[in-house]
C-alpha positions, 0 to 999 in steps of 0.5 A: 659145171653147169651153165648156172653156176658158169654164169654165177660165177662170171657175175661175182668176177664183174662185181669184184671188178667194178668193185676195184676200179671204183676203190681205185678211182676213190683212191686217185681223187684222195690222192689228188686231194692231198696233193692240192694245198702245194699244188693249187698254185702251180701252173699246169704246163710248170715243167717241175711237176714230177713226171709221174704225176703229169697227168694231173696238167690235164685236169686244170682246165684254167691257170689258177689266177686266171679264173679269179675276178679283178677289181676295179685297179687291175681291170683297168691295167689289163684294159689299158694292157700295162700294169705300173709298179712303184718299185725301190730305186738306188744307184749301183755301185760305180767309180767316184766320178762316174755315177750310175743313175739310180736302177730299179731293185731287183727282187721288188721287180721280179714280183712286179713282173709275175704280177704283170705275166698273169695279167697278161699285160706289159709292166712299167716300173717306176722307180720311186723315193721314199716321200714319192710313194704313197702320192704316186699311189694316189694319183693313179700315177701307178697302180701297185706299191712292191717296195718292202715295208713300209716305214710308217706302221700307222694305216695310211688314209686311201692305201690298202695292203694285199694280205701276206707278205712278198718276202720272208726269211729271217734276218741276222746282226753282224759287227766288227769282230773286235768293235765294242757291241760283242753281244746282243745286250751291247746292241741297247742304243747302238747304231744298226745300219738297214737298208730302206724297207728293211723289215730288220729295222723294227725288228732290231729295235723291238728286240735289242732296243738298238737304233736303226739307220736307214739307207737307200738300199742294202748295198749303201747300209753295208757301205755305210756299216763297212765304213763305221757308220754303224756299230752293227749291220741287220740283213737277209740272213742269206746274204750275210752268209754268203758274205761272210765267207768273203775275205774281206769280211773276216773282220766281222762275226754274227752277233745275232740270228732269227730275226723276224721283221715285224710288219709284211712288205706288202703290196700296196693298192690304193683303198676300197678295191678288195677284189683286186686285193684279193687277187694279188693275195692269192698272186703272193701264195702261189709266189711262195707256193711254186718256188719263185720266191725262193729263186728270187731271194737266192738271186737277190742274195747273189746279186748283193754279194756282188754288188758289195764285194765291188766296193772292195775294189774302190768303187762307191755307192752314190747317193 
């Protein structure tokens, strides 16, 4: 082969190699774009990222939430070094003669901790009764409210809700196996026990025409139901499925499934701070996307199963 022909062949091989490199780079970018929707809210140090995608951590130079602006509410909390969050509270089951003081709802507290950690500040949990919450937010006692679904469906003056719900899932209704409520149609006008802040209160009222009765917590609602104060109990499906495996729950049966809360379990803050509201909305998307919500829901179901099981041992729910 002549020197000229050899040089031409070398140039063609180099051209093909360059084209292959460009194609590989384009493919890598396409893959990255395709997974961005699921990875965007995952911390770069998340150990759950598959080992084969570990190199992607190098492409994320800052945690996603850290890059977002903070409005006045969150900026003040950052400057203070502490995020103050109002949450639900209730006393855990205890012996009749030894009541325990109310403690923060663990599910609410988990999200509050996530928000504080994302800001890099301490967390102060403030357990609040329902009648205290809006005033505590308005007067600045707390920065945020994380307390389930608001009992008041009407807009609350001076209070805004971040977009999204920090709780998801489907609810179920159970009733006494040989009770007077034997099918869904019998729920019309029937009393249904629900925990305070539960989105299933509105769901059973709208879907079945039932009369929800609110109790300080899911544990209190289950206790009241087992004591015969209500014809049925509405609760998260995962919680009830665990309870139905317990021997003492053999007297009850599922009556309805697939309940969808009528309203979001929103994180609430003072009105007029759209920047902080959007930050919290992004944090809620991350809360769902990175598996934290699923873990928190599972832990909540386990905790409630344990606390409700204690009732059979003679412990009671103090108010």
